[in-house]
C-alpha positions as CSV (number, residue, x, y, z in Angstrom):
1,M,80.9,115.5,147.2
2,A,81.4,118.4,149.4
3,R,85.0,118.8,148.2
4,S,83.9,118.9,144.5
5,R,81.3,121.5,145.3
6,A,83.8,123.6,147.2
7,F,86.3,123.3,144.4
8,A,83.7,124.3,141.8
9,L,82.7,127.3,144.0
10,A,86.4,128.3,144.4
11,L,86.8,128.1,140.6
12,L,83.7,130.2,140.0
13,V,84.9,132.9,142.5
14,C,88.3,132.8,140.9
15,A,86.9,133.2,137.4
16,L,84.6,136.1,138.5
17,S,87.3,138.0,140.4
18,A,89.9,140.1,138.7
19,S,92.6,139.0,141.0
20,C,92.7,135.5,139.7
21,H,95.3,135.3,136.8
22,V,95.8,132.0,135.0
23,A,99.1,131.7,133.1
24,V,98.8,130.1,129.7
25,S,102.1,128.9,128.2
26,A,102.8,129.0,124.5
27,P,102.5,125.7,122.6
28,P,105.6,123.7,122.2
29,P,107.6,124.3,119.0
30,V,106.9,122.1,116.0
31,P,110.0,120.4,114.6
32,K,110.9,121.2,111.0
33,V,110.2,118.4,108.6
34,D,113.2,117.3,106.6
35,S,113.7,114.8,103.9
36,D,115.7,112.5,106.1
37,F,112.5,110.9,107.5
38,L,111.3,110.1,104.0
39,T,114.7,108.8,102.9
40,C,114.7,106.5,105.9
41,L,111.3,105.1,104.9
42,T,112.2,104.5,101.3
43,K,115.8,103.4,101.4
44,D,114.9,99.6,101.5
45,I,112.5,99.8,98.6
46,P,114.1,98.9,95.3
47,P,113.9,101.9,92.9
48,R,112.2,99.9,90.1
49,L,109.2,99.4,92.4
50,L,108.7,103.1,93.2
51,Y,108.0,104.1,89.6
52,A,106.3,101.0,88.1
53,K,102.6,101.4,87.1
54,S,101.8,98.1,88.7
55,S,103.9,98.6,91.8
56,P,102.6,97.0,95.0
57,A,101.2,99.1,97.8
58,F,103.8,101.0,99.9
59,A,102.7,99.2,103.0
60,T,103.1,95.8,101.4
61,V,106.7,96.6,100.3
62,C,107.6,98.0,103.7
63,G,105.9,95.1,105.4
64,K,108.0,92.6,103.5
65,V,111.2,94.5,104.3
66,W,110.2,94.8,107.9
67,G,109.0,91.2,108.1
68,E,112.2,89.8,106.7
69,K,114.2,91.7,109.2
70,Y,111.9,90.8,112.1
71,F,111.0,87.2,111.4
72,K,114.2,86.4,109.5
73,G,114.0,82.9,107.8
74,N,110.4,82.4,109.1
75,F,108.9,85.2,107.1
76,D,108.4,83.2,103.8
77,R,106.8,80.3,105.7
78,L,104.5,82.7,107.6
79,A,103.5,84.5,104.4
80,R,102.7,81.2,102.6
81,T,100.6,80.2,105.6
82,K,98.8,83.5,105.6
83,G,98.2,83.0,101.8
84,K,96.6,79.7,102.4
85,V,94.5,80.6,105.5
86,D,93.5,84.2,104.4
87,P,94.2,84.6,100.6
88,D,91.9,87.7,100.3
89,D,93.7,89.3,103.2
90,Y,90.4,89.8,105.1
91,F,92.3,90.1,108.5
92,R,94.5,92.9,107.2
93,N,96.4,95.1,109.6
94,E,99.2,97.6,108.8
95,Q,101.7,95.5,110.6
96,S,100.5,92.1,109.6
97,I,102.3,89.7,107.2
98,P,101.0,90.0,103.6
99,P,99.6,86.8,102.1
100,L,101.8,84.9,99.7
101,L,100.5,82.1,97.6
């Protein structure tokens, strides 16, 4: 407790005196956004799905692509199970498996 009071007092004295200079650095530079990031996100989506009026949600398409790569042959089985247990996708998460009936 005494240390915190002493520290607070030292900060107050430092703030009130003209001899205390605090150096503030410039914020880090922000990287320039390029189209490579978006190309990487959309390269696995078939072009016919990008422009269709009834196209599925972007996350669903990416989730299927990601799920097939991660779960390999088990993805269809897991998606069918999710469709039976949670057909309305109540327990939805951005990284969860989409339901498939």
